[in-house]
N, C-alpha and C positions, 0 to 999 in steps of 0.2 A: 504493500500500500504506500509506504514511504517512497519507495523507488518510483512508483507511478506518479505520485505527487511531484517528485523531483523532476521527472521528465516533462510533466505538464508545465511546471514553472519555467524550465529551460526553454521549452517551445514558445511560451508566452514572451520570455525575454528576447528571444531571437526575433519574434514578430514585432515586438515593440521597437527594437533597434532598427530592424529593416524598415518599418514604417517611418521612423524618424529620419532615416536616410532619404526616403522618398520625399518627405515633407520639406527637407532642407536641400533638396537637389538644386543645383545651379543650372537653370534652363539654358543660359547663354553657353555654358561649357558643353552641354549636351548638343546644342545646335552646331557648335564648332566641331565636336567630335564626330557627328554624323555627316557634316559637310553640307547640310541643307537647311534652309529656312522655309518652313511650310507656311505658305500665305493663303489665307482664306480670301477669295475674290468673288466678284459677281460675273455672270456671263450674259446678262441681259440689261446692262446699265451703261450703254454708250454715252459719252466717250470714256467712262471710267473703267469699265470692265465688260467686254463683249467678245463674241466670236467673230473673227475676221471671216467674211464670206468666201474669200479666195483660199486662204491657207487653213481655215478651220481652227486656227490657234486662238487662245484667249489673249486679247491685247487691251491696251487702254492706259489711261492716266494712272490709275491705281496700280496696275500691273507693272508699269515702268518704275513707280516708286518702290514697289516690293523688290524688284530686281536691283534697283540702285542701293537700297539698304543692305540687301544680301551681299552685294559686291563689296560694300564698305566693311561688312563683317567677315569677309574672306570666305564666303560660302556661296552655294548656288541656290537660286530660288526654285521652290517647287510649288506649283499652283494647285489649289484645291477649290473647286467651284462650290459655292454655298448659296442658299436662298437667303433673302433678307431676314426672315424669321429665325433661321438657323445660325446666324452669325455668332452671336454671343454664346449660345449653348455649345457650339462646336469648339469655341475657344476655351471656355471654362472647363470643358471635359477633356481638354488636351489633344484634340484631334488636329488642331492647327497651332502653329507657334504665334502667329500674328494675323491681325485682320487689316486688309487694305480693301475696304468694301463700303465706300460712301458712308462712313460712320461718323455722324454728327455728334458733337459733345452735348450731353445734358447731365444734370446732377444725378438722375436715376441710374443712368448707364455708368457713371463714374463710381457708383457704389459697388458695381459688379466687376468692373474691369479697370485696368490702367490705360490712360490715353497718352500717346506721345505728344510732342509739340505739334503745332499745326503744320500740315503739309498741303492743305487747301482750305480756303474760306469761301463759303457759299453765300453770296448776296441773295437775299430773298426780295424779289421784285414783284410789282403789280403791272400787269398789262391791261390795256384798254383798247377799244375800237378806235382806229385812226380817225374815223368820220365823226366821232362823238365830241362833246365839249370838254372831255376829260383830257387835259394836256399835261397836268402835273399831279403829284400825289394828293395835294390838298383838295383838288377838285372832286375827289371821291368821298368826301365827308358826307355821311348820311345816306350813301348809296350802297347798292348790293355788290358784294364781292364774293366770288366763289373760291372755295378752298377744298382740300382733301380732308376727310374726317380724321380728327385726331392729329393733324399736322402740327409740328412745332412752330410753324409760322403764324398760326392763329393768334397767339398772345402778342406777337409782334404787331400784327395789324390792329388789334384792339388797343395797343399802347399808343400808336401814332395816329389812328383814326377811330377814336372811341365811339363815334356815332355811326360808323359803318355797319351795315347789316350783313352778317356772315351767313353765307349759304353753302353748306358742306355737301360734298359728293363722295361717293365710295372710292373713286379713283381719279387719277390725274387727267386721262382723256375726257372723262365725262365733265369734269370741272372746266376744262379748256373749251369743250364743245358748247357749254353754256354761255361762255363769252362770245364765241364765234356766232352763235345763234341769237345773240343780244338778249339773252334771258337774265344776264347780270351785267353790271357796268365795268367790273374789273375781275381779274383773276390773279391770285398770289401764288408764287412758286419760286423755286431756286432759279437763278439767272440762266444757268447752263441748260436746264430742262426746258425753260421757257423758250430759249432760242431754238431748241429741237422742235418743239411744237409749232412755232411760227414758221420754221424752215419747211416743215411738212405741208404747209399750205401752198407751196409752190408759187404759181403766178399770183396768188392772193395773199402772199406773205406781207405785203405792204398795207393790208387792212387792219393789222394788229400792231400796236406800238408799245414799247416798254417805257413806263413813266419813271421819272426821277423825283426824289432820291430813292434808294432802296429802303424797305421797311425794317430791315434788320440783317444781321450777319450770323451765319451758323458756322462754327469752327469744327473742322474735321481733323481727327487724329488717327494714327494707327493704333489698333487695339491690342493689348497684351494682358495676360493673366495677372492677377494681383500677387504680390509677394515675390516679385522677380526684379529687384532694383538693378541688378547687373545688366539684364537684358534691356530694361527701360533706358538706362544711361547709355548703353551702346547704340540703341536705335536713335535716341535723340542726338547723340554725337554724329551718327551717320547722316541724319537730316541736316545738321549744321554744316557738315562738309559738302553735302550736295548743294546747299544754298550758296556757300562760298565759291564753289567751283563753277557755278552757273548751270549745273545740271538740272536743278529744280525749275529754273526759268525755261530751259530748253524743253523739258517735259510739258510745261504749261503751254508754251508756244505751239508745240507739236499737236496737241489735242484740243486746245481751247483758244489759242491766240488769234491775233488779227488775220493771220493767213489761213485760219480754219473757217468752217461754216459758222462757228460760234462768235468769232470776232470779238473776243473778250480781252481785257487787259488785266494783268496780274497786279492787284492793289494790296498785296499782303506779303509778308516775309515769314520765314520759319521762326516761331516764337512760342513760349508757353501759352496754353489756352487760357484766356481770361476766366476767372472764377473757378 
């Protein structure tokens, strides 16, 4: 009986020590040992992560940042396609090392995961009909503005246009169509996605215009698991180096710059996310 208890105690001690080893594992060291940085990305979110129709490869702004960070860490990038809903669960369960997947910062997410410094800042803008009397943001006071249900830009609109009437739709295409069909006076969305919707109008693209100024800004970071300060420091260091070398600007210009269909200007630099 004593011998049995001794064996059980020894097994429990081994399990405890092994568990502690896992809990205290250095993820950065593991990544370097394996030679790969597993990045969770999207495949249906152009220009940030999408499948190239010719090569069938996953490409985009987020993908290039994943590859850039991996290069700075001295490893190769391995892409894993995720859905929007699966991003944080896949990260916290250890199936990916990092998220490069249009991940906007908010306090709720920050309780679950660690955010890197900013690698993209999404201006939230309102578009209106070119033929309407709405020429600047203030003209929409008291008017109907379409949004996506539960979107983080709803509080932004309510803050700058407190008298506006929010009309929420289940998805972005429906909310944009409401504007195109003049069921609402304005539509709020991220600048990059708004340009995509307007561009899809083809010959009628000039019927919709983006108003100034933006209603707010959403800061995007690369997502990492909690409790890995070594990896967080290394990723932030990589982003700083990419900023200094001009690589960050090159990635922006390639996918979103004035030479692209989005015709956007980079009005931010890599920095800690406010708040």
